[in-house]
N, C-alpha and C positions, 0 to 999 in steps of 0.2 A: 504494500500500500504506500503510495506517495502522498506526502503532505508537506506543508510548509509552515514554518513558525513565523509569526509576525508579532511585533511589539506595539501595543497601543499606549498612547499617553494617558495619564490619569483623566477620568471623565466622570460625569454624573449620569447615573442610570436609574430608570424607573421600571416598574412591572405592573401589569394589570392585576396580578394575582390569578389564582385558578378560577376558571369558569367552566363548570360541568354542563352548562346549558348551551354553550356555543352561541351566545346571544349578542349579536352586533347591533341590535336596536338601540335607540338613544337612551333607553332605561336599563339596558343590560350592562353587565360588567365590561365587556369588550367594546360596546358602543360608547360608554362613558370614558373609557381609556382612550378611544380614538379621538373623541372631542378634546380631551385634555392634551394628548400628545401632539395633535395637529396644531394646537395653539402655541406650542413651544418653539421659540427661535433659538437654535443652538448657537453657543459661542463658537468662535473659530476653532478652539481646541477640541470642541465636541463635534466637529463637523466632518464625519467620515461616513462612508456608505458601506453596506446598507445601514440605515439609521435605526431600524427596528427588526425584530425577528419574532415570528409567531410559531409556537411549537405545541405539539400534543404531549402532555405529561401522562405517559402510559401508566405509571404507578398510581396516580390519583385520578385518572380518567377525565381529564379536562384540558382545555386550551389555556395557554399562558402567552401573553404578549409582552415582550421586553424590548 
């Protein structure tokens, strides 16, 4: 398996927390996180891509957006 190691500068990160309902509506966990996260203007030191990552937490059976 090939992989590469990169170094990221210190940055601020946030998480939606676990959402077992997969709810992207404005009242759902992921929808509220989307509204919050979309309003953030990153500082130059926090400006790298991709800016976010959505994953399925198999152990807890829900989506987490970081």
